[in-house]
C-alpha positions as CSV (number, residue, x, y, z in Angstrom):
1,M,-159.3,-24.9,-23.2
2,L,-157.0,-25.5,-26.5
3,T,-154.2,-23.2,-27.1
4,E,-151.0,-23.3,-29.7
5,N,-147.8,-21.6,-29.0
6,T,-145.3,-22.5,-31.4
7,V,-142.5,-19.9,-33.2
8,T,-139.9,-20.1,-35.5
9,V,-137.5,-17.2,-36.4
10,S,-134.4,-16.9,-38.3
11,G,-131.5,-14.3,-38.2
12,A,-128.1,-13.6,-37.2
13,L,-127.2,-15.1,-33.6
14,H,-126.4,-12.2,-31.3
15,L,-124.4,-13.1,-28.2
16,I,-125.4,-11.0,-25.0
17,H,-122.4,-9.6,-23.5
18,G,-122.0,-10.4,-19.9
19,Q,-123.5,-13.6,-18.0
20,M,-124.9,-15.8,-20.7
21,I,-125.8,-18.7,-18.8
22,R,-128.4,-17.6,-15.8
23,E,-130.5,-18.9,-13.0
24,S,-134.5,-18.5,-12.8
25,K,-137.2,-20.6,-10.9
26,S,-137.6,-22.6,-14.0
27,G,-133.7,-23.4,-13.8
28,R,-130.5,-22.9,-15.6
29,Y,-130.8,-21.2,-19.3
30,A,-128.8,-19.6,-21.7
31,C,-129.9,-16.2,-22.8
32,F,-129.2,-15.1,-26.6
33,S,-131.1,-13.4,-29.2
34,V,-131.7,-13.5,-32.8
35,R,-131.2,-10.2,-34.6
36,Q,-133.7,-9.8,-37.8
37,D,-132.5,-6.8,-39.8
38,T,-136.1,-5.8,-41.2
39,P,-136.6,-3.0,-44.2
40,T,-139.1,-0.1,-42.9
41,N,-141.5,1.8,-45.2
42,D,-139.0,4.8,-45.1
43,G,-136.1,2.7,-46.9
44,G,-134.2,2.3,-43.2
45,I,-133.5,-0.9,-41.3
46,R,-135.3,-1.8,-38.1
47,K,-132.7,-4.1,-36.0
48,D,-135.1,-6.3,-33.8
49,F,-133.2,-8.3,-31.4
50,L,-135.3,-11.4,-30.4
51,L,-134.6,-12.5,-27.1
52,V,-134.1,-16.6,-26.6
53,R,-133.8,-18.6,-23.8
54,S,-132.4,-22.2,-23.7
55,F,-133.2,-24.8,-20.7
56,D,-131.8,-27.4,-22.7
57,P,-128.0,-28.1,-21.7
58,G,-127.1,-29.4,-25.2
59,I,-128.4,-26.2,-27.1
60,Q,-126.6,-24.2,-24.4
61,A,-123.2,-26.0,-25.0
62,W,-124.1,-25.6,-28.8
63,I,-124.8,-21.9,-28.5
64,Q,-121.5,-21.1,-26.8
65,E,-119.4,-22.6,-29.5
66,Q,-120.9,-20.6,-32.2
67,A,-119.6,-17.1,-33.7
68,E,-121.7,-13.9,-33.4
69,G,-123.6,-13.4,-36.7
70,T,-124.0,-17.2,-37.3
71,T,-127.5,-17.7,-39.4
72,V,-129.5,-19.7,-37.0
73,R,-133.2,-21.0,-37.0
74,V,-135.0,-21.1,-33.7
75,T,-138.4,-23.2,-32.7
76,G,-139.9,-22.8,-29.7
77,A,-143.0,-21.2,-27.6
78,V,-143.3,-17.7,-26.7
79,R,-143.3,-17.2,-22.9
80,S,-143.1,-14.7,-20.2
81,S,-140.6,-14.4,-17.2
82,L,-142.4,-15.3,-14.3
83,G,-140.2,-12.5,-12.4
84,S,-140.2,-9.4,-14.7
85,G,-143.0,-10.2,-17.1
86,E,-140.5,-10.3,-20.2
87,M,-141.5,-12.0,-23.2
88,Y,-139.0,-14.5,-24.8
89,I,-138.6,-17.3,-27.0
90,R,-138.0,-20.5,-25.1
91,A,-136.1,-22.6,-27.4
92,E,-136.7,-26.4,-28.3
93,K,-134.6,-26.5,-31.5
94,V,-131.8,-24.3,-32.7
95,E,-130.2,-24.8,-36.0
96,T,-127.7,-23.2,-38.4
97,L,-129.0,-22.2,-42.1
98,N,-126.9,-22.9,-44.9
99,G,-124.6,-20.1,-46.2
100,S,-123.8,-18.9,-42.5
């Protein structure tokens, strides 16, 4: 069966308070989110926090050096946790966007 699983999101880097580096059956990873402020039909703003995990040591180190609110683009695949089933983006590439 042929499947495709690629996602690219951008928004404000949100550093999750507490333990950023965690362990799972898949290995050590950094946990953070991308916050997107999206206008709603009633004129309000919906704040979505898109959970991201990175198993790449280079991305882990880079994320820890970034400031809260930095505008980033994350490219990766949508996955679900083996334990909880929680959905997340498994980051393959993270970069800052101009103007952040």
